C-alpha positions in Angstrom: 205.9 41.9 44.4 208.2 44.9 44.5 208.8 47.0 47.6 205.4 48.5 48.7 205.7 52.3 49.0 202.4 54.1 49.3 201.5 57.8 49.7 199.1 58.7 52.5 196.9 61.8 52.7 196.6 62.7 56.4 193.4 64.3 57.9 195.1 67.7 57.8 195.8 67.3 54.1 199.5 66.6 54.5 200.9 63.9 52.1 203.5 61.4 53.5 205.1 58.1 52.5 204.1 54.9 54.2 205.6 51.4 53.7 203.0 48.9 54.8 204.1 45.5 56.2 204.2 42.8 53.6 200.8 41.1 53.2 199.0 44.0 54.9 198.4 46.4 52.0 195.5 48.7 52.7 193.0 49.7 50.1 194.5 52.3 47.8 193.8 54.4 44.7 196.2 54.5 41.8 197.0 57.1 39.1 197.2 56.5 35.4 198.9 59.4 33.5 201.5 60.2 30.9 204.8 61.6 32.0 205.6 65.3 31.3 208.1 67.9 32.4 209.0 68.4 36.1 207.6 65.1 37.4 208.0 64.6 41.2 210.3 61.7 41.8 211.3 59.8 45.0 214.6 61.7 45.3 212.7 65.0 45.1 210.7 64.1 48.1 213.6 62.6 50.0 215.7 65.7 49.5 213.0 68.3 50.2 212.3 68.2 53.9 209.6 70.9 53.9 208.2 69.9 50.4 208.4 73.5 49.3 210.4 72.8 46.1 208.5 69.6 45.4 205.1 71.3 45.6 206.3 74.0 43.1 207.0 71.4 40.4 204.4 71.0 37.7 204.0 67.3 38.4 202.8 67.9 42.0 199.4 68.9 40.7 198.7 65.3 39.6 199.8 64.0 43.0 197.6 66.5 44.8 194.6 65.6 42.5 195.0 61.9 43.2 195.2 62.6 47.0 192.1 64.7 47.0 190.1 62.4 44.8 191.1 59.3 46.9 189.9 61.1 50.0 186.6 62.0 48.3 186.2 58.2 47.6 187.0 57.3 51.2 190.6 56.2 50.7 193.7 57.4 52.6 196.3 55.7 50.5 197.3 56.1 46.9 200.1 55.2 44.5 201.8 57.3 41.8 204.6 55.7 39.8 206.7 58.8 39.5 207.5 58.9 43.1 206.6 55.5 44.6 209.4 53.6 42.8 213.1 54.2 43.3 214.3 54.1 39.7 217.9 54.5 40.9 217.8 50.9 42.1 217.8 48.5 39.1 216.5 45.6 41.2 213.6 47.6 42.6 212.8 49.0 39.2 212.7 45.5 37.6 210.5 44.1 40.3 208.2 47.1 40.1 207.8 46.8 36.3 207.1 43.1 36.6 204.5 43.8 39.4 203.0 46.9 37.7 200.0 45.1 36.2 199.0 43.6 39.5 199.4 47.0 41.2 196.7 48.4 38.8 194.7 45.3 38.9 194.4 45.3 42.7 193.7 49.0 43.2 190.4 50.0 44.7 190.1 52.9 42.3 192.1 54.0 39.3 192.1 57.7 38.1 193.2 58.4 34.6 194.4 62.0 34.6 194.2 63.4 31.1 196.4 66.5 31.1 195.7 67.2 27.4 191.9 67.1 27.7 190.2 70.2 29.0 186.7 70.8 30.3 186.3 74.3 31.7 184.1 74.8 34.6 180.5 75.2 33.5 181.0 73.7 30.0 177.6 72.6 28.8 178.6 70.3 26.0 180.4 67.0 25.8 181.4 67.4 22.2 184.6 69.5 22.6 186.3 67.2 25.1 185.1 64.0 23.5 186.7 65.1 20.2 190.0 65.9 22.1 189.7 62.6 23.9 190.2 60.8 20.7 193.7 62.3 20.4 194.8 62.1 24.0 198.3 60.8 24.7 196.9 58.3 27.2 195.8 56.2 24.2 199.1 56.4 22.4 201.7 55.7 25.1 202.8 52.1 25.8 202.7 52.1 29.6 199.1 53.4 29.8 197.8 50.3 28.0 198.0 48.1 31.1 196.7 51.0 33.2 193.6 50.9 31.0 193.1 47.1 31.0 194.2 45.9 34.4 191.8 47.8 36.8 188.2 46.8 37.2 187.2 50.4 36.8 189.0 53.4 35.4 187.6 57.0 36.0 188.7 59.6 33.5 189.4 63.2 34.6 190.1 66.3 32.6 193.2 68.5 33.2 190.9 70.6 35.5 190.0 67.5 37.6 186.5 67.2 36.3 185.2 63.6 35.9 184.5 62.8 32.3 183.2 59.2 32.7 184.6 55.7 33.2 185.8 53.0 30.9 182.4 51.5 30.8 180.5 54.6 29.8 183.2 55.6 27.4 183.8 52.1 26.0 182.6 52.9 22.5 184.9 56.0 22.2 187.9 54.1 23.7 187.3 51.1 21.4 187.2 53.3 18.4 190.5 55.0 19.0 192.4 51.9 20.5 190.8 48.9 18.6 190.6 47.2 22.0 187.3 45.2 22.1 184.7 46.5 24.5 184.5 43.3 26.3 188.2 43.6 27.2 187.5 47.1 28.5 184.6 45.8 30.5 186.6 43.2 32.4 186.6 40.0 30.3 189.6 37.9 31.3 192.7 38.4 29.3 193.0 34.7 28.9 190.0 34.9 26.5 192.1 36.9 24.1 195.1 35.5 22.2 198.5 36.8 23.0 198.7 38.0 19.4 195.5 40.0 19.9 196.7 41.5 23.1 200.0 42.5 21.6 198.1 44.1 18.7 196.6 46.6 21.2 200.1 48.1 21.6 201.1 48.3 18.0 200.3 52.0 17.6 201.6 53.0 21.0 205.1 54.4 21.6 207.5 54.5 24.5 210.4 56.9 25.2 212.8 54.0 25.7 212.7 51.5 22.9 213.0 48.4 25.1 209.9 49.5 27.0 207.8 48.6 23.9 208.3 45.0 25.0 208.5 45.6 28.8 205.2 47.4 29.0 203.5 44.1 27.7 204.9 41.9 30.5 201.7 42.2 32.5 199.4 42.1 29.5 201.0 38.8 28.3 201.0 37.4 31.8 204.8 36.7 32.0 207.8 37.9 34.0 211.2 38.8 32.6 214.5 40.4 33.6 214.9 43.9 32.3 218.0 44.6 30.2 218.0 48.2 29.1 220.4 48.6 26.2 219.5 45.2 24.6 217.4 46.9 21.9 213.8 46.6 20.9 214.1 43.5 18.7 216.0 41.5 21.2 213.6 42.5 24.0 210.7 41.3 21.9 212.4 38.0 21.1 212.9 37.4 24.9 209.3 38.3 25.5 208.2 35.8 22.9 210.3 33.1 24.4 208.9 33.8 27.9 205.4 33.5 26.5 206.2 30.2 24.8 207.8 28.9 28.0 204.9 29.9 30.1 202.4 28.0 28.0 204.4 25.2 26.4 207.1 24.4 28.9 210.9 24.7 29.0 211.5 22.1 26.2 208.7 23.3 23.9 211.0 23.5 20.9 211.7 19.8 21.1 208.0 19.0 20.3 207.0 22.2 18.4 205.2 21.5 15.1 204.3 24.5 12.9 200.7 25.5 12.6 199.4 24.3 9.3 196.5 26.3 7.9 196.0 23.8 5.1 194.8 21.1 7.5 192.1 23.3 9.0 188.6 24.2 7.7 188.2 27.6 6.3 186.9 30.1 8.9 183.5 31.5 8.3 182.2 34.9 9.4 182.4 34.1 13.0 180.6 36.2 15.6 179.8 36.1 19.3 180.2 32.7 21.1 182.4 34.5 23.7 180.7 32.6 26.5 181.5 29.2 24.9 185.0 30.2 24.1 185.6 31.3 27.6 184.2 28.0 29.0 186.3 26.0 26.5 189.5 27.8 27.7 188.6 27.3 31.3 188.3 23.5 30.7 191.3 23.1 28.5 194.0 25.3 29.9 195.8 25.4 33.2 195.0 21.9 34.4 197.2 18.9 35.1 196.5 15.7 33.2 194.3 15.2 30.2 191.7 17.9 29.3 189.0 17.1 26.8 185.7 18.8 25.7 182.9 17.7 23.5 181.1 20.3 21.4 177.7 18.9 20.5 174.6 20.4 18.8 172.5 20.6 15.7 174.2 20.3 12.3 174.9 23.8 11.0 174.9 25.4 14.5 178.6 26.3 14.3 180.5 23.6 16.2 183.4 23.4 13.7 183.7 27.1 13.4 183.7 27.4 17.2 186.6 25.0 17.3 188.5 26.9 14.6 188.0 30.1 16.4 189.3 28.6 19.7 192.4 27.2 17.9 193.2 30.5 16.2 192.8 32.5 19.4 194.9 30.1 21.6 197.3 28.5 19.2 200.4 30.0 20.9 199.5 28.0 24.1 200.2 24.6 22.4 203.4 23.1 20.9 201.3 21.4 18.2 197.7 21.5 17.0 196.3 18.8 14.7 192.9 18.6 13.0 191.4 15.3 12.2 188.3 14.3 10.3 186.4 11.9 12.5 183.5 11.2 10.1 184.6 7.6 9.6 187.6 5.4 10.3 189.3 5.8 6.9 189.1 9.6 7.3 190.7 9.3 10.8 193.5 7.1 9.5 194.3 9.5 6.6 194.3 12.3 9.1 196.8 10.5 11.2 199.0 10.1 8.1 198.9 13.8 7.5 199.9 14.4 11.1 202.9 12.1 10.8 204.1 14.0 7.8 203.7 17.3 9.7 205.8 16.0 12.6 208.5 14.5 10.4 208.8 17.7 8.5 209.7 19.5 11.7 211.5 16.7 13.4 212.9 14.3 10.7 214.8 12.1 13.2 211.8 11.4 15.5 212.5 7.8 16.5 208.9 6.5 16.8 208.0 7.8 13.3 211.1 7.9 11.2 211.0 4.1 10.5 207.3 3.9 9.7 206.1 3.5 6.0 203.5 6.3 5.7 202.2 4.7 2.5 201.8 1.3 4.0 199.8 0.1 7.0 197.8 3.0 8.3 197.1 1.3 11.6 200.9 1.4 12.2 200.9 5.1 11.4 198.2 5.7 13.9 200.0 3.8 16.5 203.3 5.6 15.9 201.7 9.1 16.0 199.9 8.2 19.3 203.3 7.0 20.7 204.8 10.4 19.8 201.9 12.2 21.5 202.3 10.0 24.6 206.0 10.9 25.1 206.5 12.1 28.7 207.7 15.6 27.8 205.2 16.1 25.0 202.3 17.5 27.0 201.1 20.7 25.3 199.5 19.4 22.1 195.9 19.9 21.1 194.0 17.4 18.9 190.7 18.4 17.3 188.4 15.5 16.2 185.9 17.1 13.9 182.5 15.7 12.7 182.4 12.7 15.0 178.7 12.3 14.1 178.5 8.5 13.9 179.8 7.3 17.3 179.9 3.8 18.5 177.9 3.9 21.7 177.8 0.2 22.6 179.3 -3.1 21.8 176.2 -3.9 19.7 176.4 -0.7 17.6 176.4 -0.9 13.8 179.9 -1.8 12.6 179.8 1.3 10.3 180.0 3.4 13.5 183.3 4.8 14.8 184.9 4.0 18.1 187.0 7.1 18.7 188.7 5.6 21.7 191.0 3.7 19.4 192.2 7.0 18.0 192.8 8.9 21.3 196.3 9.0 22.8 196.4 7.0 26.0 198.6 9.2 28.1 197.2 11.5 30.8 198.2 14.7 29.2 197.4 17.0 26.2 194.1 18.6 25.2 191.3 17.3 23.0 188.3 18.9 21.3 185.6 16.7 19.8 182.8 18.1 17.6 179.7 15.9 17.2 176.0 16.1 16.6 175.4 13.4 19.3 174.9 14.5 22.9 175.8 10.9 23.9 179.5 11.3 23.2 181.2 11.2 26.6 184.9 11.4 25.9 185.1 14.9 27.5 183.3 17.7 29.3 180.2 18.4 27.2 179.3 21.9 25.9 176.1 22.2 23.9 176.4 24.7 21.1 173.1 26.4 20.7 171.6 29.0 18.3 172.7 32.6 18.4 170.3 34.5 20.6 171.0 38.2 19.9 169.4 39.6 16.7 172.5 41.8 16.1 174.7 38.7 15.9 172.5 37.3 13.1 172.6 40.7 11.4 176.4 40.7 11.5 176.6 37.3 9.7 174.1 38.4 7.2 175.9 41.7 6.5 179.3 40.1 6.4 178.3 37.3 4.0 176.1 39.5 1.7 178.5 42.4 1.7 175.7 44.8 2.5 176.5 47.2 5.3 174.3 49.3 7.4 171.4 46.8 7.6 170.9 47.3 11.4 167.6 49.2 10.8 166.4 47.3 7.7 163.1 45.8 8.7 163.4 43.1 6.0 166.8 42.0 7.3 165.5 41.8 10.8 162.5 39.7 9.7 164.8 37.4 7.8 167.2 37.0 10.8 164.2 36.3 13.0 163.0 33.6 10.6 166.4 31.9 10.4 166.4 32.0 14.2 170.1 32.1 15.0 171.3 29.2 12.8 174.7 30.3 11.4 174.5 27.9 8.4 171.2 29.3 7.3 172.3 32.9 7.9 175.5 32.3 5.9 173.6 30.6 3.1 171.2 33.6 2.8 174.1 36.1 2.8 176.0 34.2 0.1 172.9 34.1 -2.1 172.3 37.8 -1.6 175.9 38.8 -2.3 175.6 38.9 -6.1 171.9 39.6 -6.7 169.7 42.6 -6.2 167.0 40.7 -4.3 166.1 42.5 -1.1 166.0 40.9 2.3 162.2 41.0 2.3 162.1 39.4 -1.1 164.5 36.6 0.0 162.2 35.9 2.9 159.2 35.5 0.5 161.3 33.1 -1.6 162.3 31.2 1.5 158.7 30.7 2.6 157.3 29.9 -0.9 160.1 27.9 -2.6 162.4 26.7 0.2 164.0 23.7 -1.5 164.6 25.4 -4.8 166.1 28.4 -3.1 168.5 26.2 -1.2 169.5 24.2 -4.2 170.3 27.4 -6.2 172.3 29.0 -3.4 176.1 29.2 -3.7 178.2 26.6 -1.9 179.8 28.0 1.2 183.6 27.4 1.3 183.4 26.8 5.0 180.7 24.1 4.4 182.0 22.5 1.3 180.7 19.1 2.1 177.1 20.0 2.8 174.3 22.6 2.3 171.3 23.7 4.4 169.1 21.1 2.7 171.5 18.2 3.0 173.1 18.9 6.4 170.5 17.1 8.4 170.0 14.1 6.0 173.1 12.3 7.5 171.7 12.7 11.0 168.3 11.6 9.9 169.7 8.4 8.4 171.6 7.7 11.6 168.5 8.2 13.6 166.4 6.0 11.3 169.0 3.2 11.8 168.7 3.4 15.6 164.9 4.0 15.9 162.6 4.1 12.9 159.9 5.6 15.1 162.1 8.6 15.8 162.5 9.2 12.0 158.8 8.8 11.4 158.0 11.2 14.3 160.2 13.8 12.7 158.5 13.3 9.3 155.0 13.7 11.0 156.2 16.8 12.8 156.0 18.8 9.5 152.2 18.7 9.9 152.3 20.1 13.5 153.7 23.5 14.5 157.5 23.6 15.1 156.8 24.3 18.8 155.2 22.4 21.7 154.5 18.8 20.5 153.8 16.5 23.4 152.6 12.9 23.9 149.1 14.0 24.5 148.8 15.0 20.8 150.1 11.7 19.4 148.1 9.4 21.7 145.1 10.0 19.5 146.9 8.4 16.5 146.5 4.8 17.7 144.2 4.0 14.8 146.7 4.8 12.1 148.0 2.1 9.8 151.6 3.3 10.3 153.2 0.8 12.7 155.9 3.3 13.9 153.5 6.1 14.7 151.1 3.6 16.2 154.0 2.5 18.5 154.5 6.1 19.6 150.8 6.7 20.3 150.3 3.5 22.3 152.9 4.0 25.0 154.4 7.3 26.4 157.7 5.5 27.1 158.0 4.7 23.4 157.3 8.4 22.6 159.9 9.5 25.1 162.5 7.1 23.7 161.9 8.4 20.1 161.9 12.1 21.0 164.9 11.7 23.2 166.9 10.4 20.3 165.9 13.5 18.2 167.0 15.7 21.1 170.3 13.9 21.5 171.2 14.7 17.8 170.0 18.3 18.2 167.1 17.9 15.7 164.6 18.6 18.6 164.8 20.2 22.0 162.8 20.5 25.2 160.6 23.5 25.3 160.6 25.8 28.4 158.6 24.5 31.3 154.9 25.4 31.7 155.6 26.8 35.1 153.0 25.7 37.7 151.1 23.5 35.2 150.9 19.9 36.1 151.1 19.0 32.4 154.2 17.9 30.7 156.3 20.5 28.7 156.5 19.9 25.0 159.3 19.6 22.5 160.2 21.8 19.6 162.4 21.9 16.5 164.4 24.7 15.0 162.4 26.7 12.4 164.9 25.8 9.7 164.7 22.2 10.6 160.9 22.5 10.4 161.1 23.9 6.9 163.4 21.0 6.0 161.0 18.4 7.3 158.3 19.8 5.0 160.4 20.4 1.9 162.9 17.5 2.0 161.4 14.7 4.3 158.0 15.4 2.8 158.8 16.4 -0.8 155.0 16.4 -1.6 152.4 17.1 1.0 151.4 13.7 2.5 147.6 13.9 2.7 147.6 10.9 5.1 150.0 12.4 7.6 148.3 15.8 7.4 144.9 14.2 8.1 146.5 12.2 11.0 148.0 15.3 12.6 144.6 17.1 12.1 142.9 14.2 13.9 145.4 14.3 16.8 144.9 18.0 17.3 141.1 18.0 17.0 140.7 15.1 19.5 142.9 17.0 22.0 140.6 20.0 22.0 139.3 20.0 25.6 136.0 20.9 27.2 135.6 23.2 30.2 135.3 20.3 32.6 139.0 19.5 32.0 141.5 21.1 34.4 143.6 23.9 32.8 141.4 23.8 29.7 142.3 27.3 28.8 146.0 26.6 28.9 145.5 23.5 26.7 143.5 25.5 24.2 146.4 28.0 24.1 148.9 25.3 23.5 146.8 24.0 20.6 146.3 27.3 18.8 149.6 27.2 16.9 148.9 23.7 15.7 145.4 24.7 14.7 146.9 27.6 12.7 149.2 25.0 10.9 146.2 23.0 9.9 144.3 26.0 8.8 147.2 26.6 6.4 147.0 23.1 5.0 143.3 23.2 4.6 143.3 26.6 2.8 146.6 26.4 0.9 147.0 22.8 -0.1 143.4 21.8 -1.0 143.6 18.9 1.5 140.8 16.5 1.0 138.5 17.1 4.1 135.9 14.4 3.4 134.9 12.7 6.7 137.0 15.3 8.6 134.3 17.9 9.1 134.1 16.8 12.8 137.7 17.8 13.2 137.3 21.1 11.6 134.2 21.7 13.7 136.4 21.1 16.8 139.0 23.5 15.6 136.3 26.0 14.8 134.9 25.7 18.4 138.4 26.3 19.8 138.8 29.4 17.7 135.4 30.7 18.7 136.1 30.0 22.4 139.3 32.0 22.0 137.4 34.9 20.4 138.9 34.3 16.9 135.6 34.4 15.0 137.1 34.9 11.5 139.3 31.8 12.0 136.4 29.9 13.3 134.4 30.7 10.1 137.3 29.5 8.0 137.2 26.2 9.8 133.5 25.6 9.0 132.6 26.3 12.5 129.0 26.2 13.8 129.0 30.0 13.5 127.0 29.1 10.3 124.0 28.8 12.5 124.5 32.2 14.1 124.7 33.7 10.7 121.5 32.1 9.5 123.2 29.5 7.3 121.0 26.7 8.7 121.3 24.3 5.8 125.1 24.5 5.9 125.1 24.1 9.6 122.9 21.0 9.5 125.0 19.4 6.8 128.2 20.2 8.8 126.8 18.8 12.1 125.8 15.7 10.3 129.2 15.1 8.8 130.8 16.0 12.2 128.8 13.3 14.0 129.6 10.8 11.3 133.3 11.6 11.6 133.2 11.1 15.4 131.6 7.7 14.8 134.4 6.7 12.4 137.2 8.2 14.6 136.1 6.8 18.0 135.0 3.4 19.3 131.3 3.2 20.0 131.7 3.1 23.8 133.7 6.3 23.7 131.4 8.2 21.5 129.0 9.2 24.2 131.9 10.1 26.5 133.7 12.4 24.1 132.7 16.0 24.9 133.0 17.5 21.4 130.6 14.9 20.1 128.2 15.8 22.9 128.6 19.4 22.0 127.7 18.6 18.4 124.5 16.8 19.7 123.7 19.9 21.8 124.2 22.1 18.7 122.1 19.8 16.6 119.3 20.0 19.3 119.4 23.8 19.2 119.2 23.7 15.4 116.3 21.3 15.3 114.5 23.3 18.0 115.0 26.5 16.0 113.6 24.9 12.8 110.6 23.4 14.7 111.7 19.7 14.5 110.8 18.9 18.0 111.3 15.1 18.0 114.7 15.4 16.4 115.6 18.1 18.9 114.4 15.9 21.8 116.6 13.0 20.6 119.7 15.1 20.3 119.2 16.8 23.7 118.6 13.4 25.3 121.9 12.0 23.9 123.8 15.1 25.1 122.1 14.8 28.5 123.2 11.2 28.9 126.7 12.0 28.0 127.0 15.1 30.2 125.5 13.2 33.1 128.1 10.5 32.8 130.9 13.0 32.5 129.9 15.8 34.8 127.2 14.3 37.1 123.5 14.9 37.1 123.7 18.1 39.1 126.0 20.0 36.7 124.6 23.2 35.3 124.7 21.8 31.7 122.6 18.8 32.7 120.1 21.2 34.4 120.1 23.3 31.2 119.3 20.3 29.0 116.6 19.1 31.4 115.1 22.6 31.2 115.2 22.5 27.4 113.7 19.1 27.2 110.8 20.2 29.4 110.4 23.2 27.1 110.1 20.9 24.1 107.1 19.2 25.6 105.1 22.4 24.9 106.1 21.9 21.3 105.9 25.6 20.6 108.2 27.4 18.2 107.9 30.5 20.3 108.9 28.6 23.4 111.9 27.2 21.5 112.9 30.7 20.4 112.4 32.0 24.0 114.5 29.2 25.4 117.3 30.0 23.0 117.2 33.6 24.0 117.2 32.8 27.7 120.2 30.5 27.1 122.1 33.2 25.4 121.3 35.6 28.2 122.5 33.0 30.8 125.6 32.3 28.8 126.5 36.0 28.7 126.3 36.1 32.5 128.3 33.0 33.1 131.6 34.2 31.7 134.2 32.4 29.5 133.5 28.9 30.8 129.9 29.1 29.6 130.6 30.9 26.3 132.0 27.7 24.9 128.6 26.1 25.1 126.6 29.1 24.0 128.6 29.0 20.7 127.3 25.6 20.0 
């Protein structure tokens, strides 16, 4: 670093020079400003013993301001470039300019003094100075760029010394006038921005000396270079460019440089966000010795390829050569290697390892020759992108149609590799899971960009559509492409999406960035791969259409043991089988683990993306499968718990969304419900217990009885009991709480209609079951014994009184008892 020369404000207000010992630099403030007339320089201070002439110069006001503000912030020392650098000494000046960025970066405080922005004392409006701020010279001069970017915080002050704000609070105004992204202003590492982007921030800035246009970018670009005033602007920029290339690509970069070919890369879509992933990728790929490799994995359509394209475009100047390969199958990989060979030979025709190879002949030899070139000792700064490695060979026993990417990776311990895949089991690099976009505004940006419709931030229909598409870039892009040339509103598109999903997708325009697939075909390849590996996984995904998209767990499927489907039966019989099947879906991104249930002792469930869920219904199940729908209904109904079960309220809450799904099937698809009344009865009881009486009525719940519909209630109870008998083994029937509840309800109904013997039989069956489940001293057993005793009187009035007393007791016993009062 250059000679350290600081100014110090002493307790009496005097300002003096101090030269701290190297390595012992105290905390200091630093001034950002634009030069004007009568600046105070080092010779001025050295020649003016009593400082009288120096203080009279116009530039002294800035020095005094910086001293006073530093003192107010608890700092003795400060640095001002006009007088802390000896510009008469070329060596010191060169060292200072090369160190300038670090000086600002390491400062405890940075004060931007805006001599052309006024805010008089007592001004009660921000508008005047904010308007002037947009035209301030600090945003048009070259040297003030690094003074804005390098410090962690920059405080802006008016010509009068009044604080206007900092670069965080004024980020929107600064971004508007400078085109510098807000995240750069807020401290995001410069390495996360391409050198080209960083240089663009200075395009509209000017310097008094033409060479300074390049020199002021030394710190921004992270390089060092000897100053040569008089060389001219163009030559200075050529040297800057060479220093950048040397920094990232090495001294001999030209020997291995291959021009960046846009034709070999996928077309970039409307890319937004993903800054966290881009930053992580850069951290893993850059600045390390030896081989660096990452694996981008996630659901098809989630944006893995586009993320790789964005990374390449942002950081292409850091690599001597970048090659894109289609890793979908081995033939595609071989052809990609042939294209790479042509690119290399076009730039280096005499390359020994390639010049003698027949590119139209044995492609395996072409692959070997290109790998040999990549493995050359000095060729260390290339980047290889293996895209769509979706059918990986994971073991020696894998299907021979799978791809073993290891055969196509250079063997030397240098270079950088990016692999995109749908499989989380690919291990040829550090894995990064690419997930859905979380922020609503990111989805709105894609929708606006693709549809050409601006100003949609407050459109309720657009927000609802983005929420439905749940952060899936392919779905958002497809929707935007469809809406670009039609007058359909966002709300109307959402209605079409929900009513005619498959037809809408088939009639949507093909996206140039996804030429080989669409929203309704993108997961078919993955599904086929999964079905080859585990047919039970594929069948589970097909069955999932009849559950809600969220929170499916083994407890739901364990009731499907009686199905004729051998794969579903396999899942229902053994939790390990279920785990194996759902894990494969998760590994390919088609399912995911739901958030933990916190303190609950029960297992968390699994979910699928909302778009995938729509696809399972519209593509995997072209027509509603009545058998699968009935099976799913059976699973949910048998999982409805009684109050004796631990965490019964939580279980009911988990089931509600699945019950809502079946309500839709029952009401919208005219599903045949014969012999399923018992299931609907269970779902109705769950709704009633949760206070959802309208939904309970829709499920033929026993609310019929409470509404005086006794004939309907009796028929429904009868069908419910018959359904339980068919769904359960005889020895389980008397141990299944919903069946006992139905017996209890039947007993109440018979007692109310004066059929004493029938009531006694039903109460007795319920009592036997409750005694076995809960013990003879439980309150429900006591209640049944009380009712049986009452039946001995054989009085209708007594039966009515008992019903009234039971209702009163139920109302006193809280939510746990209400479940039974409803039956």
